[in-house]
GUZADO-593841 format. One record per residue (C-alpha): x, y, z. Coordinates in Angstrom, 2 decimals, padded with zeros to 5 digits. Example, Ala and Ser with C-alpha at 12.3 -4.5 7.8 and 13.67 -1.06 7.14 Angstrom:
2
        xx        yy        zz
    012.30   -004.50    007.80
    013.67   -001.06    007.14
//
This chain:
840
        xx        yy        zz
   -075.86    199.96    098.30
   -072.44    201.24    096.89
   -070.14    202.45    099.65
   -070.43    206.15    099.52
   -066.81    207.01    100.29
   -065.56    205.10    097.84
   -063.11    207.39    095.43
   -065.36    209.14    092.13
   -064.12    206.70    089.44
   -062.38    208.25    085.78
   -065.41    209.20    083.82
   -063.48    206.94    080.66
   -062.40    203.66    080.46
   -057.93    203.85    081.35
   -056.07    203.08    077.92
   -054.06    200.08    078.25
   -050.64    200.89    078.27
   -048.96    200.60    074.52
   -046.22    197.20    074.38
   -043.15    199.46    074.30
   -041.37    199.61    070.73
   -037.98    196.75    070.56
   -035.59    198.39    067.63
   -033.65    194.82    067.95
   -036.64    193.02    068.10
   -038.07    194.37    064.93
   -035.16    194.29    062.80
   -035.03    190.51    063.64
   -038.37    189.70    063.37
   -037.91    191.77    059.35
   -034.63    189.74    059.01
   -036.07    186.85    059.83
   -039.08    186.88    057.91
   -036.62    188.11    055.06
   -034.83    184.53    055.05
   -037.49    182.59    055.88
   -038.76    184.00    052.17
   -035.54    183.66    050.51
   -035.36    180.22    052.08
   -038.30    178.83    050.86
   -037.86    180.51    047.11
   -034.56    178.10    046.99
   -036.52    175.26    048.25
   -034.04    175.10    051.59
   -037.30    173.66    053.87
   -035.24    173.30    056.88
   -033.82    176.86    057.23
   -037.28    178.35    056.15
   -038.72    176.46    059.04
   -036.33    177.57    061.78
   -036.55    181.15    060.13
   -040.74    181.01    060.25
   -040.56    179.42    064.57
   -038.41    182.50    065.41
   -040.55    185.12    063.52
   -043.91    183.78    065.40
   -042.28    183.24    068.90
   -041.06    186.90    068.61
   -043.95    188.53    066.68
   -047.61    186.41    067.26
   -048.86    189.11    065.39
   -047.31    187.75    062.20
   -049.55    184.25    062.66
   -052.30    185.17    060.23
   -050.70    186.61    057.49
   -047.63    183.55    058.02
   -050.09    181.06    058.39
   -050.11    179.73    055.01
   -046.21    179.75    054.13
   -045.51    178.15    057.68
   -047.96    175.23    056.65
   -046.31    174.52    053.57
   -043.08    174.87    054.30
   -043.64    172.58    057.49
   -045.33    170.00    055.07
   -042.38    170.40    052.80
   -039.52    169.81    055.43
   -041.56    167.09    056.95
   -041.26    165.18    053.57
   -037.58    165.68    053.74
   -036.89    164.66    057.21
   -038.98    161.52    056.42
   -037.52    160.29    053.21
   -033.89    160.52    055.38
   -035.85    158.39    058.14
   -035.55    161.37    060.95
   -038.88    160.48    062.72
   -038.18    162.10    065.75
   -036.76    165.13    064.26
   -039.93    165.35    062.01
   -042.71    165.03    065.05
   -040.27    167.41    066.87
   -041.12    170.18    064.20
   -044.99    169.09    064.24
   -045.10    169.77    068.10
   -043.71    173.28    067.51
   -046.08    174.16    064.85
   -048.78    172.80    066.94
   -047.30    174.99    069.89
   -048.00    177.68    067.47
   -051.19    176.79    066.14
   -052.71    174.24    068.58
   -056.39    174.56    066.70
   -054.86    174.49    063.00
   -056.71    171.51    061.60
   -055.18    171.29    058.55
   -051.35    170.84    060.52
   -053.65    168.12    063.18
   -054.62    165.63    060.03
   -051.12    165.99    058.16
   -049.46    165.20    061.70
   -052.22    162.47    062.00
   -050.87    161.38    058.46
   -047.96    160.81    059.66
   -048.15    159.08    062.92
   -050.82    156.46    060.77
   -047.80    155.00    057.91
   -045.67    154.76    060.97
   -047.80    152.83    062.38
   -049.11    154.82    066.07
   -053.54    154.21    065.03
   -054.31    155.37    068.50
   -052.52    158.90    068.14
   -052.89    159.40    064.48
   -056.74    158.79    064.97
   -056.71    161.57    068.48
   -055.67    163.90    065.67
   -058.07    163.50    062.79
   -059.94    163.44    065.37
   -059.61    167.00    066.82
   -059.04    167.64    062.90
   -062.86    167.04    062.61
   -063.63    168.99    066.04
   -062.68    171.73    064.96
   -064.18    171.96    060.82
   -066.53    169.17    061.05
   -066.65    169.58    056.39
   -063.00    169.13    056.35
   -062.81    166.64    053.69
   -059.43    165.42    054.27
   -059.59    164.40    057.72
   -063.41    162.60    057.42
   -061.63    160.19    055.14
   -058.20    159.64    057.19
   -060.84    159.25    060.18
   -062.78    156.54    058.39
   -059.67    155.31    057.30
   -057.68    155.17    060.96
   -061.34    154.04    062.15
   -061.23    150.42    060.27
   -058.42    149.87    061.94
   -058.70    151.01    065.39
   -062.25    149.59    065.81
   -062.31    146.63    063.89
   -066.00    145.73    062.02
   -066.32    142.47    063.89
   -067.22    144.72    067.51
   -070.55    146.13    065.74
   -071.38    142.10    064.75
   -070.52    141.21    068.59
   -072.69    144.07    069.79
   -075.49    143.68    067.07
   -075.16    139.77    068.46
   -078.35    139.63    070.96
   -077.94    135.71    071.94
   -074.33    135.82    072.51
   -074.53    139.17    074.73
   -077.42    137.57    076.73
   -075.20    133.95    077.12
   -072.58    136.45    079.08
   -074.84    137.84    080.99
   -076.67    135.16    081.77
   -073.02    133.67    082.99
   -072.00    136.09    084.50
   -074.58    137.16    086.58
   -074.90    133.11    087.71
   -071.28    133.88    088.99
   -071.91    137.09    090.63
   -074.91    136.32    092.68
   -073.08    132.85    093.88
   -070.71    134.52    095.30
   -067.48    136.14    092.88
   -068.23    139.36    094.24
   -064.21    140.70    093.04
   -064.66    141.00    089.34
   -061.63    141.88    086.55
   -062.63    142.43    082.60
   -059.09    141.47    081.05
   -059.73    143.26    077.60
   -062.58    144.68    078.45
   -063.32    146.36    074.66
   -066.85    148.99    074.66
   -067.35    147.47    078.56
   -069.92    145.62    078.25
   -069.00    142.27    080.06
   -068.02    144.60    083.07
   -071.14    146.17    083.10
   -072.66    143.29    083.02
   -070.82    141.99    086.53
   -071.72    145.51    088.03
   -075.48    145.65    087.08
   -075.56    141.59    088.46
   -074.62    143.25    092.00
   -070.50    142.59    091.55
   -069.32    145.00    095.29
   -065.73    145.87    092.80
   -064.88    145.93    089.17
   -061.95    146.36    087.75
   -061.30    146.20    083.81
   -058.68    146.82    081.61
   -057.46    147.75    077.96
   -054.66    148.52    075.82
   -056.04    150.06    072.90
   -055.93    153.87    074.04
   -059.30    154.54    071.60
   -061.45    151.29    073.02
   -060.12    152.44    076.65
   -060.97    156.33    075.90
   -064.07    154.76    074.54
   -065.07    152.13    077.37
   -064.84    154.98    080.14
   -067.15    157.00    078.15
   -069.74    154.33    077.90
   -069.43    153.28    081.43
   -069.68    157.34    082.92
   -073.03    157.32    080.06
   -074.42    154.12    082.08
   -073.95    155.73    085.16
   -071.25    153.42    086.63
   -068.18    155.03    086.26
   -068.09    154.79    089.93
   -068.63    151.41    090.43
   -066.07    150.73    087.63
   -062.22    151.19    087.67
   -060.72    151.04    084.19
   -056.93    150.84    083.55
   -055.24    151.56    079.92
   -052.80    148.71    080.22
   -052.29    144.97    079.49
   -053.56    142.43    081.63
   -048.93    140.82    082.18
   -048.56    144.65    083.65
   -050.80    144.64    086.03
   -049.70    144.15    089.96
   -051.73    143.96    093.45
   -051.70    146.20    095.48
   -050.09    148.50    092.90
   -053.54    148.81    090.20
   -056.09    146.52    092.18
   -055.91    146.32    096.15
   -056.49    142.63    096.27
   -057.11    139.67    094.09
   -060.38    139.05    092.63
   -062.92    136.18    092.51
   -063.87    136.05    089.11
   -061.86    137.17    085.60
   -064.29    137.62    082.45
   -062.79    137.81    079.12
   -063.47    137.42    075.52
   -060.02    137.61    074.18
   -060.06    134.78    071.46
   -060.13    135.14    067.71
   -060.98    133.27    065.14
   -057.79    130.39    066.22
   -058.59    130.69    070.21
   -055.34    131.58    071.39
   -054.23    134.24    068.81
   -055.24    137.03    070.95
   -052.98    135.72    074.01
   -055.50    134.54    076.25
   -053.00    131.73    077.46
   -050.73    134.03    078.44
   -053.12    136.45    079.81
   -054.79    133.58    082.64
   -051.51    131.97    083.58
   -050.47    135.53    084.28
   -053.86    136.28    085.63
   -054.24    133.14    087.95
   -050.53    133.24    089.57
   -050.49    138.22    089.86
   -054.32    138.54    089.76
   -057.06    135.90    090.75
   -057.79    134.08    093.71
   -057.19    130.48    094.12
   -058.80    128.07    092.17
   -061.36    125.80    093.47
   -060.29    122.23    094.35
   -061.52    119.33    096.06
   -060.06    120.57    099.15
   -061.74    123.77    099.00
   -065.01    122.98    097.66
   -066.67    123.97    101.16
   -065.03    127.44    101.13
   -066.96    130.75    099.87
   -066.85    131.59    096.51
   -065.68    134.35    097.09
   -062.82    132.87    098.60
   -061.65    131.69    095.42
   -060.71    132.68    091.63
   -062.36    131.26    088.29
   -062.76    132.27    084.91
   -065.70    132.75    082.36
   -064.94    131.26    079.84
   -064.36    128.45    081.60
   -062.91    126.47    078.60
   -063.12    125.40    075.15
   -063.52    122.26    072.27
   -061.51    122.43    069.30
   -062.62    121.18    066.28
   -061.58    120.79    062.66
   -062.18    119.46    059.58
   -060.86    119.23    055.65
   -062.17    121.33    053.08
   -061.63    121.61    049.17
   -062.11    125.88    048.62
   -061.24    126.66    045.13
   -060.82    130.67    046.56
   -059.15    129.48    049.46
   -056.84    127.47    046.95
   -056.34    130.59    044.77
   -055.37    133.41    047.29
   -052.53    130.90    048.87
   -050.95    128.82    046.39
   -049.98    128.89    041.99
   -052.75    127.14    040.27
   -052.04    127.97    036.62
   -048.96    127.58    033.90
   -048.96    130.05    032.28
   -049.68    133.79    033.00
   -050.33    136.76    029.91
   -048.40    134.15    027.46
   -045.84    133.36    030.01
   -045.06    129.87    031.45
   -044.56    130.32    035.62
   -043.06    126.67    035.53
   -040.32    128.15    037.58
   -042.64    129.61    039.87
   -043.21    126.99    042.19
   -041.66    128.93    045.15
   -044.22    131.48    045.25
   -046.45    131.62    048.00
   -049.36    133.41    050.30
   -047.30    134.36    053.57
   -049.92    131.66    055.32
   -048.36    128.63    056.22
   -048.23    126.09    058.93
   -045.82    123.48    060.71
   -045.79    122.38    064.49
   -042.55    124.44    064.45
   -042.97    128.29    065.38
   -041.26    130.82    062.19
   -041.71    134.12    063.11
   -042.09    135.31    059.04
   -045.19    133.57    058.74
   -048.70    133.61    059.53
   -050.35    130.41    060.87
   -053.58    130.39    059.65
   -056.03    133.60    058.30
   -059.77    133.67    058.77
   -062.72    132.90    056.55
   -066.15    133.15    057.36
   -066.97    129.84    055.10
   -070.72    130.24    054.64
   -069.53    133.18    052.71
   -066.78    132.67    050.40
   -067.41    132.81    046.77
   -068.00    129.51    044.99
   -068.68    128.02    048.78
   -066.81    124.97    049.98
   -066.66    121.21    050.47
   -066.07    119.40    053.49
   -064.23    116.49    053.47
   -063.87    115.22    056.02
   -066.37    115.54    059.50
   -065.42    117.71    062.24
   -062.94    116.16    064.31
   -062.25    117.40    067.77
   -058.55    118.04    068.14
   -058.21    119.67    071.59
   -059.78    120.42    074.77
   -058.68    123.35    077.28
   -059.59    124.04    080.78
   -059.18    127.92    081.77
   -059.88    127.08    085.30
   -056.77    124.94    085.16
   -053.48    126.22    085.52
   -051.79    123.27    085.14
   -052.82    122.24    081.99
   -053.03    126.09    080.67
   -048.67    126.18    081.65
   -048.57    122.24    080.07
   -049.97    123.69    076.90
   -046.76    124.92    075.23
   -044.58    121.89    076.53
   -047.42    119.44    075.05
   -045.78    116.82    072.69
   -047.16    117.03    069.06
   -050.22    114.75    068.52
   -051.47    113.52    066.09
   -055.04    113.20    065.30
   -056.77    111.14    061.90
   -059.82    112.70    060.07
   -061.87    110.15    057.81
   -062.38    110.82    055.04
   -066.05    111.44    053.22
   -066.23    112.78    050.75
   -063.23    113.05    047.43
   -061.46    116.26    046.53
   -058.73    118.17    046.39
   -057.12    119.35    049.98
   -056.79    123.10    050.03
   -057.06    123.81    053.76
   -057.66    122.58    057.37
   -060.57    124.95    058.96
   -060.90    125.43    063.00
   -063.20    126.21    064.65
   -064.30    125.98    068.91
   -066.80    126.17    071.25
   -066.63    128.54    073.97
   -067.67    126.86    077.64
   -069.44    129.85    079.65
   -069.88    127.87    082.19
   -071.21    124.05    083.05
   -074.37    124.70    081.99
   -074.08    127.48    078.25
   -071.28    128.04    074.93
   -070.97    129.35    072.31
   -070.62    127.80    068.59
   -068.11    129.38    065.94
   -068.45    127.16    063.86
   -069.46    127.68    060.32
   -073.46    126.80    059.86
   -073.64    128.98    062.64
   -075.59    132.08    063.00
   -072.69    133.72    064.93
   -070.80    137.26    064.23
   -067.30    135.15    064.23
   -065.13    133.39    061.37
   -063.36    130.55    061.01
   -059.40    130.00    061.08
   -057.88    128.44    058.01
   -054.80    126.57    057.31
   -054.10    126.29    054.33
   -052.55    123.49    052.65
   -049.15    124.24    050.64
   -047.60    121.05    049.98
   -050.13    119.15    048.71
   -050.59    120.28    045.41
   -053.15    118.56    043.52
   -053.54    115.65    046.09
   -057.11    114.24    046.02
   -058.41    112.77    049.11
   -060.39    109.70    048.56
   -063.19    108.44    050.48
   -061.59    105.56    053.45
   -058.83    107.89    053.57
   -057.58    109.08    056.47
   -055.97    112.59    056.72
   -053.38    112.57    059.64
   -052.77    116.14    060.92
   -050.51    116.92    063.65
   -051.36    119.77    066.60
   -049.39    121.42    068.92
   -049.42    125.18    070.36
   -045.75    125.77    070.76
   -046.03    129.81    070.78
   -049.25    129.97    072.11
   -050.64    129.70    068.65
   -052.92    126.43    068.01
   -050.81    124.90    065.04
   -052.47    122.51    062.69
   -050.45    120.86    059.92
   -051.30    118.49    057.35
   -048.55    115.67    057.51
   -049.99    112.56    055.27
   -052.84    110.28    053.83
   -053.24    106.83    055.21
   -054.45    105.01    052.39
   -055.12    100.95    052.11
   -052.80    100.94    055.67
   -049.94    102.79    053.96
   -048.80    106.61    054.91
   -047.94    108.86    052.11
   -046.33    112.09    053.07
   -048.59    114.67    050.66
   -045.25    115.73    049.36
   -045.55    112.58    047.35
   -048.55    113.61    045.17
   -050.00    109.98    043.92
   -052.25    110.26    041.40
   -055.62    109.76    042.89
   -057.44    108.22    040.40
   -055.48    105.10    040.28
   -058.23    102.87    041.57
   -055.36    099.36    042.40
   -054.30    102.20    045.51
   -051.04    103.44    045.28
   -047.72    101.25    046.54
   -044.83    103.76    046.84
   -041.19    103.14    046.74
   -041.06    103.26    050.82
   -037.68    105.21    050.02
   -039.34    107.34    047.79
   -041.91    107.85    050.04
   -039.71    108.66    053.38
   -037.85    111.35    051.62
   -040.83    112.56    050.55
   -042.55    112.86    053.73
   -039.49    114.31    055.49
   -039.70    117.07    052.73
   -043.57    117.34    052.83
   -042.25    118.34    056.61
   -040.19    121.16    055.76
   -042.19    123.50    054.89
   -040.20    126.93    055.85
   -037.26    128.75    056.22
   -036.73    127.16    052.49
   -033.98    129.83    050.35
   -035.89    129.89    047.30
   -039.25    130.71    048.59
   -041.04    134.11    047.95
   -043.62    135.34    049.73
   -046.54    137.38    048.00
   -049.67    139.08    050.18
   -052.36    137.06    049.67
   -054.26    139.18    047.24
   -050.53    138.94    045.17
   -051.17    135.77    044.76
   -055.04    135.72    043.68
   -053.88    138.22    041.50
   -051.05    135.95    039.73
   -053.99    133.08    039.29
   -056.22    135.77    037.48
   -055.65    135.00    034.18
   -058.32    136.76    032.80
   -056.96    139.73    034.11
   -053.44    139.07    032.62
   -054.74    137.52    029.18
   -056.65    140.87    028.10
   -053.50    142.94    029.70
   -051.14    141.06    027.31
   -053.35    141.59    024.23
   -054.00    145.23    024.51
   -050.56    146.19    025.63
   -049.55    143.47    022.04
   -051.65    145.71    019.85
   -051.03    149.43    021.59
   -046.60    147.55    020.73
   -047.67    147.06    017.18
   -049.03    150.44    016.49
   -046.22    152.33    018.43
   -042.98    150.31    016.10
   -045.16    150.47    013.07
   -045.05    154.49    013.55
   -041.83    154.70    014.49
   -040.38    152.80    011.15
   -042.38    155.02    009.16
   -039.75    157.80    007.61
   -040.28    160.72    005.53
   -038.66    161.17    002.36
   -037.39    164.48    001.11
   -040.58    164.21   -001.14
   -042.42    164.15    001.95
   -043.49    160.28    001.08
   -044.02    158.01    003.69
   -041.77    154.80    003.06
   -041.69    151.33    005.40
   -037.81    150.85    006.40
   -036.79    147.44    008.39
   -034.12    149.56    010.40
   -033.26    149.11    014.13
   -035.00    151.89    016.08
   -034.70    152.82    019.43
   -036.58    150.61    022.40
   -039.83    151.24    023.64
   -040.22    152.37    027.20
   -042.66    150.62    029.37
   -043.23    151.65    033.16
   -045.43    149.29    035.31
   -045.84    151.71    038.84
   -048.36    148.69    040.48
   -048.20    148.88    044.04
   -046.78    145.22    045.46
   -045.66    142.20    043.16
   -046.68    142.84    039.45
   -046.11    140.64    036.16
   -047.28    143.44    033.84
   -043.80    144.79    033.36
   -042.67    140.68    032.79
   -045.67    140.44    030.30
   -044.19    144.31    028.46
   -040.38    142.58    028.39
   -041.22    139.70    026.98
   -041.65    142.01    023.44
   -039.06    142.20    021.60
   -037.79    146.57    021.15
   -039.61    147.09    024.99
   -037.86    148.30    028.07
   -039.83    147.68    030.57
   -039.67    148.76    033.86
   -040.83    147.28    037.49
   -041.64    148.89    040.54
   -041.86    145.51    042.57
   -038.62    146.48    045.68
   -038.87    143.30    047.27
   -035.56    141.67    046.68
   -036.84    138.05    046.60
   -039.79    139.22    044.30
   -037.50    141.30    041.78
   -035.37    137.35    042.11
   -038.55    135.81    040.96
   -039.45    137.97    037.96
   -036.32    137.39    036.62
   -035.95    133.75    036.81
   -039.28    133.66    035.04
   -038.12    136.10    032.51
   -034.74    134.41    031.63
   -037.08    130.91    031.90
   -039.12    132.70    028.90
   -036.23    133.83    026.88
   -036.39    137.48    027.77
   -033.44    139.06    026.19
   -031.25    140.58    029.26
   -031.16    143.74    030.37
   -035.29    143.70    028.93
   -036.44    143.43    032.66
   -035.06    146.11    035.23
   -036.71    147.67    038.31
   -037.11    151.43    038.19
   -036.76    152.23    042.08
   -033.14    150.65    042.22
   -032.82    153.29    039.48
   -034.86    156.24    041.59
   -032.97    157.85    044.48
   -036.27    159.32    045.33
   -039.41    156.66    045.80
   -041.56    159.65    045.83
   -040.95    160.27    042.21
   -041.25    157.09    040.79
   -043.44    159.03    037.89
   -040.39    160.41    036.52
   -039.10    160.22    032.65
   -036.38    156.93    031.79
   -034.28    159.07    030.70
   -033.40    163.09    030.06
   -034.37    162.63    025.78
   -036.96    159.95    026.75
   -040.35    159.48    027.48
   -042.31    156.23    027.82
   -044.74    154.64    025.74
   -047.04    152.91    028.09
   -047.62    153.27    031.62
   -049.48    150.63    034.19
   -051.19    152.32    037.16
   -052.43    150.47    039.76
   -056.13    151.63    040.38
   -058.28    149.75    042.57
   -057.35    148.48    046.11
   -057.86    144.78    046.59
   -060.42    145.88    049.27
   -062.60    147.38    046.35
   -061.43    151.15    046.58
   -060.26    153.59    044.33
   -056.65    153.95    045.07
   -055.25    157.21    046.57
   -054.25    160.12    044.66
   -054.93    157.92    041.69
   -055.92    161.35    039.43
   -052.71    163.00    040.03
   -050.69    160.09    039.17
   -052.61    159.75    035.66
   -052.13    163.62    035.60
   -048.54    163.05    035.84
   -048.20    160.19    033.81
   -049.68    161.68    030.92
   -046.73    164.19    030.90
   -044.79    161.39    030.28
   -045.81    159.78    027.84
   -044.50    159.64    024.08
   -046.81    160.32    020.93
   -048.83    158.02    020.96
   -048.21    156.35    024.30
   -051.03    155.32    026.93
   -051.41    155.17    029.73
   -053.38    151.62    031.25
   -056.05    151.45    032.12
   -057.78    154.28    030.08
   -060.96    154.53    031.79
   -062.87    152.90    034.81
   -065.93    152.64    034.76
   -067.58    152.73    038.45
   -071.36    150.44    038.80
   -073.89    149.75    041.50
   -077.26    149.29    042.76
   -079.64    149.50    045.25
   -080.27    146.61    047.74
   -081.77    145.59    050.77
   -079.13    144.04    053.70
   -079.29    143.99    057.00
   -076.34    142.06    057.10
   -074.52    145.55    056.09
   -076.20    147.36    058.72
   -075.22    144.48    061.58
   -071.49    145.33    060.10
   -070.98    148.43    059.74
   -072.94    150.00    063.18
   -075.27    148.63    066.73
   -078.51    148.70    065.92
   -080.62    150.04    068.56
   -080.15    149.17    072.63
   -081.97    145.77    072.56
   -078.87    143.94    071.13
   -076.38    145.62    073.88
   -078.55    144.44    076.88
   -080.05    147.34    077.23
   -076.88    149.19    078.26
   -076.26    152.90    076.65
   -073.30    152.00    074.01
   -074.27    152.86    070.33
   -073.86    156.32    070.22
   -070.55    155.62    071.29
   -069.36    153.03    069.05
   -070.75    154.46    066.58
   -068.84    157.50    065.96
   -066.17    154.33    064.54
   -069.03    154.07    062.61
   -067.75    154.20    058.73
   -070.31    154.97    055.48
   -068.10    152.71    052.69
   -067.95    148.56    054.22
   -065.21    147.35    052.38
   -063.87    143.93    051.88
   -066.98    142.63    050.71
   -067.60    139.65    048.59
   -070.86    140.43    046.84
   -071.56    137.34    044.98
   -072.77    135.79    048.63
   -073.68    139.01    050.39
   -077.10    138.01    051.92
   -079.43    141.10    050.27
   -082.58    141.82    047.56
   -081.50    143.07    044.64
   -083.72    146.40    044.80
   -082.42    147.89    041.34
   -080.79    146.81    037.80
   -076.75    147.47    037.71
   -076.75    151.67    037.18
   -073.37    153.88    035.35
   -072.47    155.85    038.79
   -069.46    157.53    037.50
   -066.12    157.39    034.78
   -062.70    158.29    035.72
   -060.95    158.52    032.51
   -057.27    158.74    032.94
   -056.59    159.54    029.19
   -058.61    162.20    029.02
   -058.65    165.38    032.32
   -061.20    167.49    030.12
   -063.91    164.49    030.50
   -063.69    163.95    033.89
   -065.59    166.02    036.73
   -066.14    165.77    040.57
   -069.59    164.82    040.56
   -073.21    163.64    039.47
   -076.57    162.60    039.90
   -077.89    159.42    038.79
   -081.47    158.38    038.06
   -081.96    154.95    038.61
   -085.80    152.71    039.05
   -085.90    150.36    041.64
   -087.17    146.70    040.37
   -088.28    145.44    043.84
   -090.24    147.57    046.95
   -088.66    147.58    049.95
   -085.90    149.32    051.99
   -082.56    150.56    050.23
   -079.71    150.38    053.27
   -076.81    150.31    050.46
   -074.97    150.98    047.36
   -072.60    148.27    046.50
   -070.12    149.31    043.69
   -067.38    147.48    041.45
   -065.47    148.38    038.72
   -065.70    147.46    034.62
   -061.29    148.54    033.86
   -061.15    149.86    030.33
   -057.54    148.83    029.00
   -059.12    150.71    025.50
   -062.23    150.60    023.76
   -062.67    146.90    022.73
   -061.06    145.06    026.03
   -061.97    145.57    029.69
   -062.44    143.75    032.67
   -064.06    143.93    035.54
   -063.60    143.53    039.25
   -066.89    141.82    039.80
   -065.84    138.77    037.84
   -065.72    135.42    039.50
   -062.05    135.09    039.37
   -061.23    138.68    040.35
   -058.74    139.39    042.73
   -060.57    142.69    044.25
   -063.25    142.54    046.43
   -065.59    145.51    046.25
   -067.06    148.09    048.42
   -070.92    149.37    049.56
   -072.20    152.92    050.45
   -074.02    151.91    053.81
   -077.22    154.38    054.38
   -077.21    155.75    057.85
   -081.47    156.12    057.03
   -082.78    152.89    054.93
   -085.10    154.57    052.73
   -088.31    152.66    052.58
   -089.54    152.63    048.31
   -091.69    150.91    046.11
   -091.46    148.80    042.93
   -091.00    151.15    039.63
   -090.12    154.05    042.12
   -087.62    156.18    041.12
   -084.83    157.49    043.22
   -081.44    159.66    042.71
   -078.08    159.25    043.53
   -075.55    162.12    044.62
   -072.67    160.45    043.46
   -069.38    162.60    044.68
   -065.70    161.61    044.19
   -063.28    163.89    046.75
   -059.40    162.40    046.61
   -060.08    158.89    044.92
   -063.04    158.41    047.59
   -066.34    157.85    046.35
   -069.73    159.35    048.64
   -073.05    158.80    047.51
   -077.05    159.70    049.11
   -079.92    158.11    047.85
   -082.89    160.15    047.93
   -086.34    160.11    046.47
   -086.72    161.47    042.51
   -087.64    165.03    043.10
//
């Protein structure tokens, strides 16, 4: 019952007291807003940003009115700070902006883009994710999130979690150890948390886990909580090397579980992590004296150890991505370019400027490979022996001999290993195994043209000086003689090779010095493959030659007073050509080789510029015909500018397709600007791109794109969380070796016209008839690049330096042969999306 003695309420709601007007504040806000607009008009973005900050802090009611102008000012000022290298100030401005507009998806997305470019991928992902939460249909944030997701959650996470056999073996080994007395567990590099959850499910009393990646740490916390284990597993966001007892965990543990291994076994730092764990986090290992002690009082590691295997291979795909395989490119000799090489090169001495190995799945390399030797054991390591781990880096270089069983050119050493989880169970990463693992590839640079013969023995040096396993081919034992690989004998000489001993010694010494040569110019593997793509350069040279001949002919036609055209051989101004390709490119050099052409290259690195200049000199390119545009341009963002105040470009070369198989970002914007900078009759190369694709059924693409169900992940609820990082487009695809069924013929999906803006569109519907029954799981796509009306190159060609891409369907579509389906193809900011549905 209401209190009857209470004072009666007023009949109406009390009015809020109006904010007292402050004339001085209003005057300051008004003048600052006017100053901001004036600064913005004069493109003085720094002061404009400060004025807007003052206005919006003093008068928040102006936020909606000034939001668009404030965003524009922020982004322009951020560009200036970025170009000036004032990174701290740049992020300070974004933090101030987000204090004013914490739920502005455009500002969040823009800050994420800057973070990603600076290498802060975890932080960038967080900003893109927040922007998508605020506006799920915001295409820029979605595309950025997909891009960063490929970095943060690499595709092997999905393959690994879909590998039921691998997961089951780890679970059984952990279960056996825990039930055998190892009741305190540390999971190093927990990822999704699956190994730690296996330990808890097996009955471990205490489970700890650590993860360095912020994204994976947050993901593991979500997964563990969703499986009801957040009270039983403590997850730490830190490196295991930084962990201490009792600061981070209360006491030493009896079991460490980890899979911090890469294709080269030691590349993720497992040796350093385990040495630290044995000294600071693990109980002492079991020994002969402690064999009778309680297992909970001793320490052990899963996996227990590994055996490493290697073999020599011949493989054209590896060769063309790592060393020069051609003698001429686009009509130019590249004999002076022998110093060009990939950044993957191994010697027994560590070199921070080079990677000791790359990784490939040998079974899926285009063109396949040939094993020249039988696999040979090159190393065995016991992870439960700390003395062996500590002595690994100080081991003397070991020489092993690989007997040659098949003749062929030595292109690389391939390495894989058997991971021993315990005494009974192991996992193999071998090339013939059905596994989620790739193999480590050590390309051979010093043996160009060297054919191994049956009966030879390849001498390989094995070392581990910097916690990387290093394999280096140094010599061949043939007919009792050791031949340094730099000697390059004629292997077809049936009489055997008998070198001069002094020359052999010099050659052997030279072959060992594979690093730190002052004339070595490093190109990315994809750039080496581009350099070796003869068909592409031949097609380009033919197209360019036609254009130059046409423009020169037109420039010599004069009008006499009567209006009759006549040809006169007189000096004319040079034709200006600009190559804005990403990375290393020979297109400008090919253009400069034509008389009367002034070609500009966008190559930035000094070593690469020197290599181009050497090739220009060797091919008789006139002095001054080749220049480097960014050396003349103050603003790197303004690459697409006029060659001079009075001149326009005769040709502009655009790099249209990324190596991964996607259209270059902002390609159409660049093409639009390039068209404005062309002289009459000038051309953008290429002038058109046609996107082609077909329908396929491929379980492989599904397994590499998302976790499929719960069975593979040991009935843990992981898929909904890791699948947040699923991206719809699978990149770096080798379509020629993809395990799939073709359910249709190739069809034209989209056309991008770089010379005629009016011919372009944003979306298109394509009807496709199926040729086989099955499940449509993906639409792989590639490009026909049209250099002119008659000459084109395909990114699907066998010698292409490009990979392919595929749109993977979230829900596969069952079809029957002869059925029609409709593809809705869209292009937004150079990103292609495809939806598949039944026709009608």
